[in-house]
DRENPALUM-362932 format. One record per residue (C-alpha): residue in one letter; x, y, z. Coordinates in Angstrom, 2 decimals, always signed. Layout:
<sites>
SITE  marlo        x        y        z
SITE      a        X        Y        Z
...
</sites>
This chain:
<sites>
SITE  marlo        x        y        z
SITE      m   +68.23  +194.36    +3.14
SITE      n   +64.57  +195.77    +3.56
SITE      i   +66.00  +198.83    +4.58
SITE      l   +68.20  +199.42    +1.64
SITE      n   +65.05  +198.03    -0.71
SITE      r   +62.83  +200.73    +1.21
SITE      a   +65.85  +203.64    +1.50
SITE      l   +66.75  +203.15    -2.01
SITE      p   +63.78  +205.33    -4.18
SITE      w   +64.53  +207.86    -1.82
SITE      v   +68.86  +207.78    -2.45
SITE      l   +67.67  +207.92    -6.30
SITE      g   +65.21  +211.09    -5.65
SITE      g   +67.64  +213.29    -4.09
SITE      a   +70.26  +211.95    -6.49
SITE      v   +67.62  +213.01    -9.16
SITE      f   +67.35  +216.61    -8.05
SITE      l   +70.57  +217.06    -7.62
SITE      l   +71.25  +216.76   -10.99
SITE      c   +68.16  +218.44   -12.14
SITE      a   +69.41  +221.04   -10.38
SITE      g   +73.03  +221.06   -11.66
SITE      s   +71.60  +220.75   -15.35
SITE      a   +69.35  +223.97   -14.18
SITE      y   +72.28  +225.90   -13.08
SITE      g   +74.47  +224.57   -16.00
SITE      w   +77.03  +221.90   -13.92
SITE      a   +75.38  +218.93   -15.42
SITE      g   +73.69  +220.16   -18.51
SITE      v   +72.79  +223.49   -20.39
SITE      a   +71.85  +226.33   -18.10
SITE      t   +68.48  +227.53   -17.92
SITE      t   +67.34  +231.91   -18.26
SITE      l   +64.20  +230.55   -16.40
SITE      p   +64.22  +231.87   -12.82
SITE      a   +65.70  +229.60    -9.93
SITE      p   +62.46  +228.91    -8.39
SITE      v   +61.03  +227.53   -11.01
SITE      a   +63.85  +225.49   -12.07
SITE      l   +64.20  +223.99    -8.49
SITE      a   +60.47  +223.47    -8.60
SITE      v   +60.97  +221.09   -12.09
SITE      a   +63.71  +218.98    -9.90
SITE      a   +61.85  +218.93    -6.95
SITE      a   +59.12  +217.39    -8.83
SITE      g   +61.35  +215.23   -10.66
SITE      a   +62.63  +213.83    -7.60
SITE      a   +59.10  +213.51    -6.21
SITE      a   +58.13  +211.03    -9.36
SITE      t   +60.95  +209.46    -9.20
SITE      i   +60.18  +208.11    -5.58
SITE      v   +57.12  +206.60    -6.90
SITE      a   +58.40  +204.94    -9.88
SITE      r   +58.35  +201.97    -8.59
SITE      r   +54.47  +201.75    -8.28
SITE      s   +53.67  +203.81   -11.69
SITE      v   +56.53  +205.07   -14.18
SITE      w   +53.83  +208.08   -15.70
SITE      p   +54.55  +210.52   -13.65
SITE      v   +58.12  +210.65   -13.98
SITE      t   +57.69  +210.06   -17.54
SITE      v   +55.53  +213.11   -17.42
SITE      v   +57.98  +215.43   -15.70
SITE      a   +60.91  +214.08   -18.00
SITE      a   +59.28  +215.17   -20.72
SITE      v   +58.10  +218.44   -19.59
SITE      g   +61.51  +218.70   -18.06
SITE      y   +63.66  +218.11   -21.16
SITE      v   +61.48  +220.16   -23.85
SITE      w   +61.12  +223.13   -21.47
SITE      l   +64.35  +223.25   -19.35
SITE      a   +66.71  +220.84   -21.27
SITE      m   +67.15  +218.60   -17.78
SITE      w   +67.91  +214.82   -18.77
SITE      p   +68.38  +213.20   -15.47
SITE      a   +64.41  +212.37   -15.31
SITE      a   +64.50  +211.22   -18.73
SITE      v   +66.73  +208.71   -17.41
SITE      v   +64.86  +207.17   -14.62
SITE      a   +62.09  +206.99   -16.71
SITE      s   +63.25  +204.91   -19.51
SITE      y   +65.09  +202.41   -17.17
SITE      y   +61.58  +201.83   -15.18
SITE      a   +59.90  +202.22   -18.44
SITE      g   +62.16  +199.43   -19.58
SITE      l   +61.73  +197.54   -16.08
SITE      h   +57.45  +197.71   -15.39
SITE      l   +55.70  +197.83   -18.97
SITE      g   +55.93  +193.95   -19.46
SITE      r   +53.68  +194.48   -22.06
SITE      r   +55.21  +194.67   -25.78
SITE      r   +52.57  +197.15   -26.88
SITE      a   +53.08  +199.44   -23.66
SITE      l   +56.93  +199.24   -24.73
SITE      w   +56.44  +200.41   -28.66
SITE      l   +54.26  +203.19   -27.44
SITE      y   +56.75  +204.51   -24.60
SITE      a   +59.34  +204.11   -27.03
SITE      a   +57.56  +206.29   -29.74
SITE      g   +56.11  +208.57   -27.21
SITE      a   +60.07  +209.39   -26.18
SITE      s   +60.83  +209.44   -29.62
SITE      a   +58.69  +212.24   -29.88
SITE      v   +59.31  +214.17   -27.12
SITE      w   +63.28  +214.23   -28.29
SITE      a   +62.75  +215.33   -31.11
SITE      l   +60.69  +217.93   -29.91
SITE      g   +63.38  +219.04   -27.07
SITE      g   +65.63  +219.25   -30.46
SITE      v   +63.38  +221.56   -32.26
SITE      v   +63.03  +223.76   -28.95
SITE      s   +66.68  +223.39   -28.69
SITE      s   +68.15  +224.54   -31.81
SITE      l   +65.31  +227.43   -31.90
SITE      g   +66.25  +228.61   -28.62
SITE      g   +69.84  +229.16   -30.07
SITE      g   +72.63  +230.03   -28.09
SITE      h   +74.94  +227.08   -26.46
SITE      r   +71.54  +224.98   -26.44
SITE      a   +71.02  +224.92   -29.65
SITE      l   +74.64  +223.64   -30.30
SITE      a   +74.67  +221.00   -27.80
SITE      m   +70.94  +219.72   -28.25
SITE      g   +69.45  +220.63   -31.36
SITE      s   +71.91  +219.29   -33.71
SITE      s   +70.50  +216.08   -35.54
SITE      p   +73.82  +214.21   -34.33
SITE      n   +73.44  +215.54   -30.85
SITE      v   +70.06  +214.76   -30.56
SITE      l   +70.30  +211.07   -32.38
SITE      i   +73.28  +210.80   -29.36
SITE      l   +72.07  +212.28   -26.74
SITE      g   +68.37  +209.71   -27.46
SITE      g   +70.52  +206.68   -27.62
SITE      a   +72.62  +207.60   -24.60
SITE      l   +69.91  +209.10   -22.17
SITE      v   +67.05  +206.61   -23.30
SITE      g   +67.57  +204.09   -25.20
SITE      l   +70.28  +202.78   -22.92
SITE      p   +68.21  +202.66   -19.90
SITE      l   +65.38  +201.24   -21.53
SITE      v   +67.59  +198.27   -22.90
SITE      a   +69.23  +198.01   -18.82
SITE      g   +65.59  +198.37   -17.99
SITE      l   +64.66  +195.27   -20.46
SITE      w   +67.38  +192.83   -19.22
SITE      s   +66.71  +193.64   -15.37
SITE      h   +62.97  +192.60   -16.38
SITE      a   +64.10  +189.79   -17.86
SITE      r   +66.40  +188.55   -15.44
SITE      r   +63.84  +188.63   -12.72
SITE      q   +61.58  +186.49   -14.79
SITE      v   +64.51  +184.13   -15.18
SITE      l   +65.00  +184.32   -11.22
SITE      a   +61.67  +183.75   -10.36
SITE      a   +61.19  +180.77   -12.82
SITE      m   +63.91  +179.24   -11.52
SITE      r   +63.05  +179.64    -7.57
SITE      e   +59.56  +178.21    -8.53
SITE      q   +60.95  +175.52   -10.58
SITE      a   +63.58  +174.32    -7.11
SITE      e   +60.19  +174.76    -5.21
SITE      q   +58.80  +172.35    -7.75
SITE      l   +61.79  +169.68    -7.31
SITE      v   +61.40  +170.17    -3.29
SITE      r   +57.92  +169.32    -3.64
SITE      e   +58.10  +166.34    -5.44
SITE      q   +61.26  +165.37    -3.70
SITE      v   +59.30  +165.61    -0.17
SITE      l   +56.11  +164.01    -1.80
SITE      r   +58.49  +161.22    -2.94
SITE      a   +59.87  +160.35    +0.14
SITE      e   +56.77  +160.74    +1.85
SITE      q   +55.63  +158.11    -0.47
SITE      a   +58.59  +155.91    +0.02
SITE      r   +58.12  +156.39    +3.94
SITE      a   +54.19  +155.05    +3.50
SITE      q   +55.28  +152.32    +1.52
SITE      e   +58.18  +151.28    +4.12
SITE      r   +55.61  +151.54    +6.98
SITE      a   +53.26  +149.30    +5.39
SITE      r   +55.67  +146.82    +4.85
SITE      i   +56.89  +146.46    +8.48
SITE      a   +53.08  +146.35    +9.35
SITE      r   +52.75  +143.68    +6.82
SITE      e   +55.87  +142.14    +8.61
SITE      m   +54.88  +142.15   +12.33
SITE      h   +51.27  +141.04   +11.52
SITE      d   +52.14  +138.29   +10.19
SITE      v   +54.88  +137.12   +12.01
SITE      v   +54.67  +138.79   +15.59
SITE      a   +50.93  +139.00   +15.92
SITE      h   +50.83  +135.22   +15.00
SITE      r   +53.46  +134.48   +17.31
SITE      v   +51.85  +136.08   +20.34
SITE      s   +48.48  +134.62   +19.00
SITE      l   +49.62  +131.30   +19.61
SITE      m   +50.83  +132.29   +22.83
SITE      v   +47.79  +133.29   +23.86
SITE      l   +46.34  +130.15   +22.37
SITE      h   +48.57  +127.96   +24.19
SITE      a   +48.36  +129.96   +27.48
SITE      g   +44.12  +129.83   +27.21
SITE      a   +44.84  +125.58   +27.15
SITE      l   +47.26  +125.42   +29.89
SITE      e   +45.07  +127.42   +31.82
SITE      v   +41.71  +125.00   +31.06
SITE      g   +44.41  +121.94   +31.84
SITE      a   +46.59  +122.92   +34.69
SITE      p   +47.26  +120.32   +37.36
SITE      d   +47.20  +122.72   +40.00
SITE      e   +46.06  +126.15   +41.26
SITE      r   +49.37  +127.91   +41.11
SITE      t   +49.94  +126.76   +37.04
SITE      a   +46.66  +128.11   +36.20
SITE      q   +46.87  +131.57   +37.68
SITE      a   +50.42  +131.47   +35.56
SITE      a   +48.95  +130.79   +32.68
SITE      a   +46.09  +133.14   +33.28
SITE      l   +48.76  +135.81   +33.89
SITE      i   +50.62  +134.71   +30.55
SITE      g   +47.04  +135.05   +28.89
SITE      d   +46.10  +138.81   +29.92
SITE      v   +49.95  +140.24   +28.86
SITE      g   +49.73  +138.41   +25.48
SITE      r   +46.45  +139.78   +25.35
SITE      e   +47.37  +143.53   +26.24
SITE      a   +50.66  +142.75   +24.07
SITE      l   +48.08  +142.12   +21.07
SITE      t   +46.09  +145.46   +22.11
SITE      n   +49.36  +147.16   +21.76
SITE      l   +50.47  +145.89   +18.68
SITE      r   +47.54  +146.43   +16.84
SITE      e   +47.80  +150.36   +18.05
SITE      v   +51.29  +150.10   +16.89
SITE      l   +50.09  +148.65   +13.11
SITE      g   +47.52  +151.23   +13.23
SITE      v   +49.79  +153.71   +13.30
SITE      l   +51.84  +152.14   +10.64
SITE      r   +49.19  +152.18    +8.01
SITE      s   +47.48  +155.25    +9.56
SITE      p   +49.71  +158.04   +10.55
SITE      d   +47.01  +160.11   +11.19
SITE      a   +44.16  +157.78   +11.97
SITE      s   +42.55  +158.19   +15.56
SITE      r   +44.96  +156.27   +18.44
SITE      d   +43.74  +155.27   +21.74
SITE      p   +45.26  +156.72   +25.40
SITE      q   +48.75  +155.81   +25.62
SITE      p   +50.03  +154.93   +28.95
SITE      t   +51.38  +157.57   +31.69
SITE      l   +52.35  +157.62   +35.14
SITE      a   +48.76  +157.10   +36.05
SITE      d   +49.51  +153.58   +35.08
SITE      l   +52.91  +152.42   +36.44
SITE      d   +50.91  +150.72   +39.30
SITE      r   +49.82  +148.16   +36.71
SITE      l   +52.61  +147.58   +35.07
SITE      l   +54.08  +147.25   +38.79
SITE      a   +51.48  +144.85   +39.46
SITE      q   +52.31  +142.49   +36.46
SITE      s   +56.40  +142.39   +37.28
SITE      r   +54.96  +141.57   +40.74
SITE      d   +52.82  +138.49   +39.36
SITE      l   +56.11  +137.23   +37.66
SITE      g   +57.63  +136.84   +40.73
SITE      l   +59.48  +139.85   +40.34
SITE      v   +59.75  +141.86   +43.99
SITE      v   +59.09  +145.69   +43.03
SITE      n   +58.96  +148.44   +45.57
SITE      r   +58.13  +152.08   +44.34
SITE      r   +58.82  +155.49   +45.67
SITE      d   +57.83  +159.27   +44.97
SITE      e   +59.19  +161.69   +45.90
SITE      g   +58.09  +165.48   +45.44
SITE      p   +54.94  +166.64   +45.10
SITE      a   +53.06  +165.04   +41.91
SITE      r   +51.78  +166.97   +39.24
SITE      t   +51.00  +166.43   +35.61
SITE      l   +54.01  +166.86   +33.80
SITE      g   +52.44  +166.35   +29.86
SITE      q   +52.05  +163.07   +27.69
SITE      s   +55.28  +163.02   +26.22
SITE      a   +57.01  +162.90   +29.11
SITE      e   +54.60  +161.13   +31.50
SITE      r   +54.61  +158.09   +28.02
SITE      t   +58.17  +158.30   +27.95
SITE      a   +58.61  +157.92   +31.87
SITE      y   +56.39  +155.01   +31.50
SITE      r   +58.67  +153.50   +28.60
SITE      v   +61.45  +153.78   +30.81
SITE      v   +60.60  +151.61   +33.34
SITE      q   +58.68  +149.51   +31.00
SITE      e   +61.99  +148.81   +29.48
SITE      a   +64.13  +148.33   +32.54
SITE      l   +62.05  +146.14   +34.18
SITE      t   +61.77  +143.58   +31.14
SITE      n   +65.50  +143.64   +31.34
SITE      v   +65.74  +142.69   +34.75
SITE      h   +63.15  +139.60   +33.58
SITE      k   +65.55  +139.27   +30.98
SITE      h   +68.94  +139.34   +32.86
SITE      a   +68.23  +139.21   +36.46
SITE      d   +65.29  +137.34   +37.22
SITE      g   +63.88  +137.44   +40.90
SITE      a   +66.21  +140.46   +41.80
SITE      e   +64.69  +142.80   +43.61
SITE      t   +63.99  +145.85   +42.25
SITE      d   +63.69  +149.29   +43.16
SITE      v   +61.55  +152.08   +41.02
SITE      l   +61.88  +155.88   +42.41
SITE      v   +59.85  +158.39   +40.55
SITE      r   +61.03  +162.02   +41.73
SITE      y   +59.68  +165.14   +40.68
SITE      l   +61.99  +168.13   +40.19
SITE      p   +60.92  +171.37   +39.58
SITE      a   +61.90  +171.44   +36.25
SITE      g   +60.82  +167.72   +35.33
SITE      l   +61.02  +164.08   +36.43
SITE      e   +63.28  +162.11   +36.85
SITE      v   +63.09  +158.28   +37.24
SITE      v   +65.84  +155.68   +38.53
SITE      i   +65.54  +152.16   +38.42
SITE      r   +67.61  +149.96   +40.43
SITE      n   +68.30  +146.31   +41.09
SITE      a   +70.21  +143.91   +43.22
SITE      p   +72.14  +141.16   +41.74
SITE      s   +69.83  +138.20   +40.35
SITE      p   +69.66  +134.96   +42.75
SITE      k   +69.51  +132.77   +39.72
SITE      s   +71.78  +131.77   +37.17
SITE      g   +71.52  +132.23   +33.73
SITE      a   +69.50  +134.86   +31.72
SITE      l   +67.55  +135.20   +28.61
SITE      p   +69.60  +136.57   +25.25
SITE      g   +68.77  +140.46   +24.81
SITE      s   +69.43  +142.37   +21.55
SITE      g   +71.06  +145.16   +23.18
SITE      w   +68.97  +147.84   +21.16
SITE      g   +66.25  +148.50   +23.84
SITE      l   +68.31  +151.33   +26.17
SITE      v   +69.58  +152.37   +22.98
SITE      g   +66.31  +153.02   +21.84
SITE      l   +65.24  +154.61   +24.87
SITE      r   +67.98  +157.11   +25.04
SITE      e   +66.80  +158.55   +21.97
SITE      r   +63.31  +158.58   +22.92
SITE      v   +64.38  +160.58   +26.02
SITE      e   +67.14  +162.95   +23.94
SITE      l   +64.28  +163.62   +21.69
SITE      l   +62.41  +165.43   +24.75
SITE      g   +65.83  +167.38   +25.62
SITE      g   +66.66  +164.94   +28.73
SITE      t   +69.39  +162.63   +29.11
SITE      l   +69.18  +158.83   +30.09
SITE      e   +72.54  +156.63   +31.91
SITE      a   +72.74  +153.31   +32.17
SITE      g   +75.28  +151.03   +33.42
SITE      p   +76.35  +148.43   +36.53
SITE      r   +75.75  +150.05   +39.89
SITE      g   +77.32  +148.18   +42.55
SITE      k   +76.61  +144.07   +42.02
SITE      g   +73.26  +145.38   +40.61
SITE      f   +72.38  +147.52   +37.54
SITE      q   +70.41  +150.54   +37.59
SITE      v   +68.54  +152.92   +34.56
SITE      l   +68.13  +156.66   +35.44
SITE      a   +66.25  +159.23   +33.26
SITE      r   +66.02  +162.91   +33.74
SITE      i   +63.26  +163.94   +31.81
SITE      p   +62.08  +167.75   +31.40
SITE      a   +58.78  +168.96   +31.99
SITE      a   +56.57  +169.81   +28.49
</sites>
């Protein structure tokens, strides 16, 4: 489209040159008695003025006036009238152009009638002057005005559509902000309150524990609850203010601490790394951490006490995390919603990776392939 727009003035200029030459030689108008180089020079001037008519209409207007009065050349006048209607948006300028064009056309008719011959018959009589003026000046001028009005309407419609899109985006952002605030209030009123009660009861149990093992378990529950409250505060801060600064999110460097917490709860967890360790980017490492966290949470829920292996394999283009657990030695399991793995799969796929989860032998396996950032 851009190539066509750039080539159009040159094509139009070439057409004006050919028509002006044809008019001078009598093929598309009245033949002139002037030498051929003079007629071709005027035709070339009309073509050059047509090429620059998009930027300024006055050069082609001057060439059209001279060519019509002197040589009865009409093509440049058509181009000048069209571009005058297209670009002269002010009413005063249009009236000025219309008055000047009428005067030039009348002068051309007088010169044609005085010159005699075929030119006087074709372009010197009053009816012919009126007909040619309407066809070669009036109609192109009206066409230019119509094109100008159409461009204004399209520009107004485009601006209105953009305004509607901006308003729609703003309304959507307001709706998201209200929904985030509502979710934050619900989480604060329900989840944070219950976790706080759990931490308080764990602290009370730690103080009044009848033995050391119970005190250690209560202390661990209190520490996990306090960490959950810290994470919950971070989430609530993000929900209330998406642009607010956030504390650093956990990465693979925090994986040992996560495994230690599961070991403290009685789970046998073995970690093994393969490949040269390297930095993969915060998004990839945070996602890998969340995969291990959710997998260990599911082990605690559905296979408590089962020995679990965590494999972190560094690949050339990313990371592979495998969490595999043996069958649970205990009977019964805590109920689960089933949405944890669904959310993990969405998180991994957002980074362009894949997540597979399902039974393996008598146990269960979660495998995530995460591309590097």
